[in-house]
N, CA, C and O atoms as a DFTB+ gen file, in Angstrom:
260 C
 N C O
     1  1      -4.723      19.302       5.450
     2  2      -3.643      18.363       5.630
     3  2      -4.058      17.220       4.795
     4  3      -5.195      16.755       4.884
     5  1      -3.141      16.739       3.962
     6  2      -3.204      15.668       3.246
     7  2      -3.457      14.374       3.721
     8  3      -2.775      14.183       4.728
     9  1      -4.174      13.362       3.416
    10  2      -4.340      12.496       4.096
    11  2      -3.325      11.071       3.737
    12  3      -3.031      10.866       2.559
    13  1      -2.945      10.351       4.565
    14  2      -2.065       9.330       4.527
    15  2      -2.239       8.020       5.099
    16  3      -3.091       7.953       5.984
    17  1      -1.586       6.897       4.776
    18  2      -2.216       5.528       5.141
    19  2      -0.767       4.909       5.990
    20  3       0.368       5.286       5.698
    21  1      -0.998       4.149       6.808
    22  2      -0.131       3.262       7.326
    23  2      -0.548       1.537       6.317
    24  3      -1.326       1.263       5.403
    25  1       0.345       0.843       7.034
    26  2       0.316      -0.538       6.351
    27  2      -1.253      -1.076       6.688
    28  3      -1.932      -1.680       5.857
    29  1      -1.563      -0.849       7.629
    30  2      -3.034      -1.522       8.091
    31  2      -4.216      -0.821       7.455
    32  3      -5.313      -1.377       7.412
    33  1      -4.004       0.440       6.941
    34  2      -5.085       1.248       6.283
    35  2      -5.191       0.813       4.603
    36  3      -6.178       0.620       3.892
    37  1      -3.654       0.749       4.299
    38  2      -3.634      -0.276       2.749
    39  2      -4.476      -1.115       2.564
    40  3      -5.408      -1.240       1.770
    41  1      -3.835      -2.030       3.844
    42  2      -4.564      -3.723       3.572
    43  2      -5.967      -3.464       3.763
    44  3      -6.589      -4.342       3.167
    45  1      -6.718      -2.676       4.311
    46  2      -8.088      -2.180       4.373
    47  2      -8.417      -1.512       3.137
    48  3      -9.524      -1.786       2.673
    49  1      -7.696      -0.699       2.506
    50  2      -8.163      -0.038       1.616
    51  2      -8.348      -0.872      -0.117
    52  3      -9.118      -0.738      -1.068
    53  1      -7.003      -1.853       0.251
    54  2      -6.910      -2.621      -0.806
    55  2      -8.155      -4.097      -0.826
    56  3      -8.917      -4.477      -1.715
    57  1      -7.960      -4.499       0.240
    58  2      -8.659      -5.606       0.710
    59  2      -7.921      -6.892       0.529
    60  3      -8.307      -7.858      -0.129
    61  1      -6.621      -6.754       1.315
    62  2      -5.709      -7.836       0.968
    63  2      -5.197      -7.740       2.931
    64  3      -5.757      -7.060       3.791
    65  1      -3.928      -8.725       3.116
    66  2      -3.618      -9.000       4.235
    67  2      -2.386      -7.744       4.447
    68  3      -1.838      -7.105       3.549
    69  1      -2.143      -7.625       6.080
    70  2      -0.937      -6.798       5.996
    71  2       0.286      -7.291       5.520
    72  3       1.207      -6.635       5.033
    73  1       0.203      -8.811       5.748
    74  2       1.319      -9.316       4.895
    75  2       1.752      -9.245       3.422
    76  3       2.863      -9.420       2.921
    77  1       0.305      -8.872       2.746
    78  2       0.641      -8.652       1.459
    79  2       1.041      -7.463       1.192
    80  3       1.902      -7.237       0.342
    81  1       0.307      -6.318       2.073
    82  2       0.808      -5.082       1.877
    83  2       2.664      -4.322       2.002
    84  3       3.181      -3.299       1.556
    85  1       3.357      -5.943       3.180
    86  2       4.632      -5.679       3.137
    87  2       5.231      -6.230       1.912
    88  3       6.400      -5.887       1.737
    89  1       4.655      -7.090       0.916
    90  2       5.290      -7.285      -0.261
    91  2       4.899      -6.378      -1.069
    92  3       5.775      -6.105      -1.889
    93  1       3.928      -5.778      -1.189
    94  2       3.468      -4.926      -2.259
    95  2       4.540      -3.387      -2.203
    96  3       5.191      -2.757      -3.037
    97  1       4.276      -3.270      -0.805
    98  2       5.244      -2.005      -0.859
    99  2       6.719      -1.969      -0.909
   100  3       7.366      -0.926      -0.813
   101  1       7.214      -3.112      -1.056
   102  2       9.026      -3.044      -1.331
   103  2       8.793      -3.077      -2.963
   104  3       9.765      -2.922      -3.702
   105  1       7.476      -3.284      -3.498
   106  2       7.659      -3.515      -5.288
   107  2       8.439      -2.014      -5.488
   108  3       8.451      -1.076      -4.690
   109  1       9.106      -2.108      -6.865
   110  2       9.841      -0.990      -7.510
   111  2       8.578      -0.216      -8.025
   112  3       8.959       0.620      -8.844
   113  1       7.267      -0.181      -7.859
   114  2       6.537       0.401      -8.364
   115  2       5.675       1.172      -7.691
   116  3       5.043       2.149      -8.093
   117  1       5.700       0.516      -6.334
   118  2       4.775       1.384      -5.420
   119  2       5.166       2.404      -4.754
   120  3       6.335       2.445      -4.373
   121  1       4.250       3.476      -4.460
   122  2       5.019       4.998      -4.401
   123  2       5.858       5.005      -2.982
   124  3       5.457       4.402      -1.987
   125  1       6.962       5.699      -3.021
   126  2       7.549       5.366      -1.703
   127  2       6.875       6.054      -0.885
   128  3       6.206       6.990      -1.322
   129  1       6.888       5.764       0.449
   130  2       6.465       6.571       1.636
   131  2       7.107       7.810       1.979
   132  3       8.300       8.000       1.744
   133  1       6.374       8.646       2.517
   134  2       6.685      10.132       2.727
   135  2       6.951      10.318       3.926
   136  3       7.187      11.483       4.245
   137  1       6.993       9.536       4.711
   138  2       7.572       9.500       6.155
   139  2       7.757       8.382       6.872
   140  3       6.877       7.531       6.743
   141  1       8.908       8.072       7.798
   142  2       9.205       6.934       8.255
   143  2       8.665       7.147       9.928
   144  3       9.418       8.017      10.367
   145  1       8.072       6.894      10.609
   146  2       7.759       7.589      12.054
   147  2       7.888       6.317      12.730
   148  3       7.898       5.281      12.063
   149  1       7.991       6.295      14.032
   150  2       7.887       5.153      15.180
   151  2       7.072       4.329      15.058
   152  3       7.297       3.212      15.523
   153  1       5.999       4.573      14.471
   154  2       5.024       3.333      14.068
   155  2       5.033       2.914      12.414
   156  3       4.133       2.340      11.801
   157  1       5.780       3.183      12.119
   158  2       6.063       2.535      10.835
   159  2       5.995       3.609       9.385
   160  3       5.611       4.778       9.341
   161  1       6.455       2.835       8.396
   162  2       6.328       4.036       7.432
   163  2       4.434       4.476       6.791
   164  3       3.402       3.806       6.755
   165  1       4.684       5.541       6.490
   166  2       3.426       5.858       5.583
   167  2       3.389       6.839       4.319
   168  3       4.268       7.613       3.941
   169  1       2.354       6.636       3.871
   170  2       1.968       6.634       2.336
   171  2       1.104       7.799       2.508
   172  3       0.516       8.151       3.530
   173  1       1.123       8.674       0.650
   174  2       0.159       9.663       0.799
   175  2      -1.031       8.660       0.202
   176  3      -0.802       7.751      -0.595
   177  1      -2.388       9.004       0.753
   178  2      -3.722       8.137       0.041
   179  2      -3.424       8.363      -1.047
   180  3      -3.101       7.302      -1.582
   181  1      -3.331       9.322      -1.823
   182  2      -3.643       9.524      -3.259
   183  2      -2.767       8.940      -4.301
   184  3      -3.012       8.539      -5.439
   185  1      -1.355       9.019      -3.394
   186  2      -0.418       8.200      -3.976
   187  2      -0.936       6.207      -4.194
   188  3      -0.621       5.467      -5.126
   189  1      -1.651       5.927      -3.150
   190  2      -1.929       4.456      -2.887
   191  2      -3.167       4.534      -3.971
   192  3      -3.414       3.522      -4.627
   193  1      -3.873       5.613      -4.144
   194  2      -5.046       5.100      -4.630
   195  2      -4.608       5.160      -6.390
   196  3      -5.023       4.326      -7.195
   197  1      -3.949       6.000      -6.653
   198  2      -3.662       5.883      -7.894
   199  2      -2.669       5.029      -8.462
   200  3      -2.604       4.870      -9.681
   201  1      -1.899       4.474      -7.670
   202  2      -1.061       3.184      -7.676
   203  2      -2.073       1.932      -8.343
   204  3      -1.939       1.326      -9.406
   205  1      -3.100       1.808      -7.309
   206  2      -4.068       0.672      -7.014
   207  2      -5.049       0.985      -8.090
   208  3      -5.828       0.048      -8.259
   209  1      -5.296       2.192      -9.013
   210  2      -6.386       2.393     -10.065
   211  2      -5.437       2.010     -11.479
   212  3      -6.105       1.605     -12.431
   213  1      -4.351       2.082     -11.629
   214  2      -3.309       1.154     -12.415
   215  2      -3.248      -0.446     -12.073
   216  3      -2.634      -1.079     -12.931
   217  1      -3.715      -1.151     -11.091
   218  2      -3.101      -2.299     -11.374
   219  2      -4.709      -2.919     -10.891
   220  3      -4.721      -3.472      -9.792
   221  1      -5.732      -2.867     -11.475
   222  2      -6.789      -3.591     -11.503
   223  2      -6.823      -4.816     -11.325
   224  3      -6.189      -5.464     -12.159
   225  1      -7.472      -5.533     -10.325
   226  2      -7.581      -7.265     -10.394
   227  2      -6.216      -7.756     -10.142
   228  3      -6.071      -8.969     -10.293
   229  1      -4.967      -6.927      -9.716
   230  2      -3.675      -7.562     -10.150
   231  2      -2.918      -7.417      -8.345
   232  3      -1.901      -7.988      -7.950
   233  1      -3.789      -6.512      -7.579
   234  2      -3.455      -6.553      -6.405
   235  2      -3.042      -7.814      -5.646
   236  3      -2.021      -7.973      -4.977
   237  1      -4.208      -8.833      -5.922
   238  2      -3.987     -10.038      -4.812
   239  2      -3.056     -10.998      -5.737
   240  3      -2.990     -12.184      -5.415
   241  1      -2.322     -10.531      -6.889
   242  2      -1.173     -11.884      -7.279
   243  2      -0.285     -12.152      -6.307
   244  3       0.351     -11.443      -5.528
   245  1      -0.393     -13.837      -6.583
   246  2       0.293     -14.568      -5.604
   247  2      -0.019     -14.391      -4.399
   248  3       0.958     -14.733      -3.733
   249  1      -0.910     -14.016      -3.686
   250  2      -1.391     -13.832      -2.430
   251  2      -1.625     -15.322      -1.634
   252  3      -1.403     -15.633      -0.463
   253  1      -2.184     -16.128      -2.805
   254  2      -2.975     -17.317      -2.215
   255  2      -1.623     -18.457      -2.643
   256  3      -1.957     -19.638      -2.542
   257  1      -0.516     -18.270      -2.990
   258  2       0.412     -19.144      -3.197
   259  2       1.435     -19.720      -1.768
   260  3       2.325     -20.552      -1.942
């Protein structure tokens, strides 16, 4: 079974707030969710890791504004 992440797991993985994740997942370059469940959207862990690897040190952009 493939690993998946919800917003809380993405926040923990990236080291950002859930509010920041809400902004990041709306970006055009963020991976599309693989499902919409009653608890919210979920993403493939591998997709999130690849996305984050392409953006070193840029995940926190605008978070402190």
